[in-house]
C-alpha positions as CSV (number, residue, x, y, z in Angstrom):
1,H,-1.7,-7.8,1.0
2,V,0.2,-5.4,-0.3
3,N,3.2,-4.2,-2.0
4,I,5.2,-1.0,-2.3
5,E,8.1,0.1,-5.1
6,V,9.8,3.3,-5.3
7,E,11.6,3.3,-8.8
8,G,12.9,7.0,-9.8
9,N,10.9,9.7,-8.1
10,I,7.5,7.5,-8.3
11,L,6.0,5.3,-5.7
12,T,3.4,2.7,-6.2
13,L,1.2,0.8,-4.0
14,K,-0.4,-2.5,-5.5
15,G,-2.6,-4.9,-3.4
16,E,-5.4,-6.8,-3.6
17,R,-8.5,-6.4,-1.4
18,R,-10.9,-9.1,-0.1
19,F,-14.1,-8.6,1.9
20,E,-16.8,-11.5,2.9
21,K,-19.6,-10.6,5.2
22,S,-22.4,-13.3,5.7
23,L,-25.4,-12.6,7.5
24,S,-28.3,-15.7,8.2
25,E,-31.6,-14.9,9.4
26,E,-34.0,-17.4,9.9
27,N,-36.0,-17.4,6.7
28,Y,-32.8,-16.3,4.4
29,H,-29.0,-16.1,4.0
30,R,-27.2,-13.0,2.6
31,M,-23.3,-13.3,1.6
32,E,-20.9,-10.0,0.3
33,R,-17.9,-10.4,-1.2
34,F,-15.6,-7.4,-2.3
35,Y,-12.4,-8.3,-4.1
36,G,-10.3,-7.1,-7.0
37,A,-6.9,-6.0,-7.1
38,F,-5.7,-2.1,-7.1
39,Q,-2.9,0.3,-7.7
40,R,-1.9,3.8,-6.9
41,V,0.8,5.5,-8.2
42,F,2.3,8.9,-6.5
43,S,5.2,11.1,-7.7
44,L,7.8,11.6,-4.6
45,P,9.4,15.2,-4.8
46,N,13.2,14.9,-5.5
47,V,14.4,15.2,-2.3
48,V,13.3,12.3,-0.5
49,D,15.1,9.4,1.1
50,K,14.3,6.6,-0.6
51,S,16.0,4.3,1.5
52,G,14.2,5.5,4.6
53,I,11.2,4.8,3.5
54,K,9.1,2.9,6.1
55,S,5.3,1.3,6.5
56,I,3.1,-0.1,8.9
57,F,0.2,-1.7,7.8
58,K,-1.9,-1.9,11.5
59,D,-5.6,-2.1,12.1
60,G,-6.4,-1.8,8.0
61,V,-4.7,1.5,8.0
62,L,-1.7,1.6,5.7
63,K,0.7,4.6,6.9
64,V,3.8,5.0,4.5
65,T,7.0,7.5,5.8
66,V,9.1,9.2,3.4
67,P,11.7,11.1,5.0
68,K,13.6,14.0,3.3
69,A,16.9,13.7,1.6
70,S,20.3,15.6,1.9
71,E,21.0,14.0,-1.8
72,D,19.4,12.4,-4.3
73,R,20.0,9.0,-5.1
74,H,18.6,6.8,-8.1
75,G,17.9,3.1,-8.7
76,A,14.6,0.9,-7.5
77,I,14.1,-0.3,-4.0
78,K,11.4,-2.5,-2.4
79,V,9.9,-1.2,0.6
80,K,9.2,-3.6,3.4
81,V,5.5,-3.6,4.9
82,S,5.6,-4.4,8.5
C-alpha cells in the first residue's frame, strides 16, 4: 500500500511494507517476516505542475513523474497510484 500526497512544495510518500519468506527442509522450518510503515518527504521546486504529477508502481518499483509548470499553483492534492 502506497500513498502519495503533495502539499505546497512538499511531496510525501507513505506506505506499509509486508514481506514473508518461508523455507521448509526435512529437519527444520524457517520463516522470515519484514513489515512496517515508512514515510519519505521530498522538497519540490516551486516550478512544478502539481496537478500533472503521475505515479506507476510496477514490479516493486515506484516511478513518480513531476512535470515542470508554467505558473505556480497552491493547495493540497492527492496523487493516484496506478
